[in-house]
N, C-alpha and C positions, 0 to 999 in steps of 0.2 A: 843661653844667650838671648833668646826671644823673650824670656820672662824678665830679664834685666831691663829690656827696652820698655816693657809694659809697666814695670813697677817703679822705676826710678823717676818718672816724670809726673808731676802733679797734673790733675785733669785740667786742660785748658778750655777755652771757650769754643774753639772750632777744630775740626780735623786739620784744616790748612795750617793753623798756627802751631798745632801740636807737631806736625811733620816738618815744620820749618825750624824747630828748635835744634840748636847745634848738637845737643847730646843725643837726640834721636837720629839725626843724620850720621853722627859718628858711629853709633851702634850698627846701623844698617850698612855703613861702609865697612865695618869690621867683619860683617857676615858676608856681604856680597862683593866687596871690593869696588871696582870701577862700574859695576852694574847697578850700584845702589841708587844713583840719581834717576835712572830710567825706571827702576822698580817703584820708587816713591811716586814718580810722575804717573805711572800706570795705576797705582792705587788711588791717587787723587782723582784721576779721570773716571775710574769706576764709581767712586763715591759721588762725583758730580752728575753722573748720568742716571743715578738711581735716587729718586726723591726720598723714599723711605730710609735708604742707607745714609743719605746725607743728614738725616735727623737722628742717627744712631749715636750712642755714647762714644765719643772719640777714643777713649781708652780701649774700648772693645774692638774698634776698628784697628787700632794700633796692635793689639794682641793678635788679631787674626792675620794681619799683614806680617807681623814678626814670625808667626808660625810658618807661613808660606816662604818667607825669606830664609828661615833656618833650613828648609828643605830644598832651597834653590828652585822653587817652582813659581813661574810668573803668574800674576793675577791677570788673566786675559781670557775672556769668554770665547774668543775665536780659537784659542789653543785647547781649552778644556782641561788644563792640568789642575787648576785650583780656583776657588771662588771665595768671595766674601759676601755673605748673604745676611740681610737684616731680618730680625725677628722681634715681635712684640712680646714682652714678658707678661705675666699675670698682673703686674702692677702698672702696666701701660708703658713701661720704659722700652725703648728700642735698643737692642743690642746687636752687634755684628758677630757673625759666626763664621769660622773657617770651615770650608768644605772642600774635600778632595774630589776631583773628577776621575773617572776610570782611567783616562789616559795618564793622569798623574801617577797612579799606582803602577801602571805599566812602565813608565819612565823610571821610577825608583827601583823597580825590580830589575830592569835591564842594567842599571848602574852597578848592581852587585856582581855581575859577571857569572852568576850562578844559573841563569835562565837561558836555555837555548831557544825555546819558543814560549810565547805567552799570548793569549788572545781571549776575548770575550765577545759574544755575538748573540743576536736574536735567533731563535729557533722556530722554523715554520712547520706547519702541519705536514706530517709525512717524513720529516728529516730524522726523527728518532723512531726506529722500528722496535727496539728492544733494549731493556736495561737490566743488568745483573746487579741486584741490590747487595749481593754478598761481596762482589769484587769491585763494584763501581765502574764496570766496563759497559760500553754502549755498542749497539749495532745500528749503524746509520743508514738512512735511505734517502730518497729524493723528495724534494719539495712537491707537494700535491696541491697546495693552495697558498694564498697570500696571508693566511691567518697566522699570527704569531702566537705560539702556544707556551712560550717561556724563553729563558735566557740560559746560556751555557758558557762557563769559563773553563779554560784549559791552560795548563803549563807543562813543559817538559824541561827538566833540569839538565845541565851539562853531564851529570853523572848517569843520566838515563831515566831517573824517576819521573813519572808523569801522573797527573791527576786531573779528573774532570769534576765539575760541579754543575748540576742542572737545577733550576728553580722554575716551577710552573708559573704561568702568568697570574693565576689567582693567588698564589702564595706571595708573589712580588707585591701585588696590590694590597694584600692583607698586611704585609710588613710595613708598607708606606703609611697605611691608615693608622696602624698601631703606634708607630714611632715618630712620624713626621707631623708636627704641629701645622705647618703651612699646607700640607696635603689636605688635612681635615678642614682647613679654612678656605681652601680653594685657590691658593696661589703658591708661588715658589717653583723651585726646580722640578719637583715631582709633577707639577702641572704643566710647566712650560717645556720641559724636556724629560718626559717619563722614560724614554728609551735610554738616555745616558745614565739616569739615576738607577734604573734597573740593572744595567750592565755593571755599574760600580758596586751595587749591593752584592751581586753574585760573585764578582771577582774578589772583592774584599773578604767575603766569607771564605772563599777557597784559599786565598793567601794566608789568612789568619789561622786557618786550621792545619794546612799542609805545607805551606811555602817555607822557603828559607828566607828569614826576615833580617835585613840589616837594621841597624839602629834607626836610620832614616825611615824605613818602612814601618817599624814599630811606632815611632813617633807619629807618623802620618795616620796610622790606624787608630791610635789612642786619641788623637786630637781632632780627627775628622768630625765635623758637625758638633763642635763643642764651644761653649762659652761659659763664663762665670756668671750665670744667672739663675733664675728660679725654674725656667722651663728647660729641661735637659733631655736630649734625645739619647736615651739610655741604651745604646748598643755598640760600644767600642770595646773589643777585648783587650785586656792588659796581658801582654805575653812576656813572661819573664823566665829567667833561668834560676833554678833552685840553688842554694848555696852548697848543699851537700853533693848534688849531682849536676855540675855545670852543664853537662851535655843534655840534660833532660828538660825539654820545654814544657812549661805549664802556663795556665791562664790565670792571671791575678784578678781578684774581685774588688779592688779598691774602687772608690766611687768615680768611675769613668763616665764620659758623656754620651757615648753612642756605641752600641755593639750589635753585630749581627747575631750574637749569642745572648739570649736573655740571662740576667744575673742568676747564677745557680743558687737554689734555696733548699734543695733536698739533701739528705744524708749528711748533716753537719758533722765535722770531725772535731774533736776537742782541741783547744789551743795548746801549743807546746809550752814548755817552761820558758822563762826569760832567757834570751840568747844574747850573745855579744858579737859585734863585728867592728872592725877598725880599718881605716884607710883614708885616702884623700878624696873628698867629695868632687865628683865630676860635673854634675848638673843639678839644677832644681827645676821643677815644673809646677806651675800653678794648676793643679789638677782640677779643681773646681772651687765652689764657694766654701766647701767644708774642709779641704785638705790641701797639703803641698807634698809633692813627691821628690825624692832625692835618689841619685845613683852615684856609685863610686867608680873611680878611674880603673881599678883592677877588676871590676865586676859591673860593667855598664848595662847589662841586660836584666839586672835585678833591681826592683824598685822598693824603696822604704818610704812609708807615709807618716806624716805628722798632721794631726788635726789642728785646725786654725786656732782653737781655744788653748792649745799648748804653745802660747806665744813665746815663752822663754826658750823652749826647745827650738822653735823656728829661728829666733834671733841668733841662738848659738850656732845652729847649722849654717845659716847664711854668713855669719862671721867667718867660720872656718872655710866656707866656700870661697869667699873673697880673699882670705889670707893664704889659701892653698896649704893649710896645715892639716896634719893627720888628726882624725877625730875617732874617739871610741864611742860607739852607741850600744845601748841595750834596747832590745825590741822583743815584742811578742809576735808569734806567727800563728795565724788561724787558717785552717784549710777546710774546704768543702769539696765534695766529689759529686760529679754529674756525668753520666754517660761514659764513665771510665776516665774522665779528665779531672785532674786535681787543680783546683783554683786556690791560689795562695794570696793571703793579705798579711803584710808585715807592718806593724805599727811601732814607731820609735817611742820609747818611754823615757829615755834620758840620753844626753849627749855631753861629752867633755873632751878636752884636748888630750891626745895620746902623748904621754910623757916618755 
């Protein structure tokens, strides 16, 4: 739904005129219902209060806002669920980027009904006495100083499974320096609110590795800190379910925008033979500048990718998406293994109506 909003409107002169268009209002209304007017108003308010954001490409602002709307997360810095952040690309163009806040991830997790407890917090010197690297268990102590030594995320599911994840402060800073353009340039959320960004990084890592993820949570992880531009924050895991083993969760390596896991490059596994799959297309995602992703109604957790230079296939897939007709696709599947995790990438090579 959010991609329909971003794609079907030609680029207008200003953000205000874009969001005033009837087709845009209608799409937001379809997503948010009676909350759509207030949501649009809050987005325009955020844009007006940020000089750099007000100069951003209006379509990129629309795309970021549509992502937040599809997750039913308000754009309000006081709440801290989600943000729209401006970035300058290498060409000098200003683009808006959707960013999750750690509170947004907690909100989405609680909606699933699978989490009994979930939290992320700073850790002070003395509060961790011992860590068992084999079991992931910790022995906790009492705070001995006001020095923050890192951040820890934790969740406990309703079925009793629980997991901790700790990241030392130096590793958090190294992560920000490596992946955040604005951190390196000396502005943005990592500078203005380091604590919140650190908490989000640790919690996002924990959830993407061990959490039960709803479709909303997967979408949030994959689209966090993403935009269709030249400068991409490359650390969002693509978490999909394999076709042969629907219960087995794997991480997909298509060109996502931002991941807590660097893209796996070791131990490449050979591509499989050409495979077939058929069904009704559920959604399309503007993955990035190079590709588009699709999911099917009977398998919403598995992503299939089309590169943008395969325009005929994209047109065919979009046609069947609009018509809600069954489509038969052929695709190749490439896998890579890292640290015992299989990363899967599925590329569509042809698409036709299922007769």
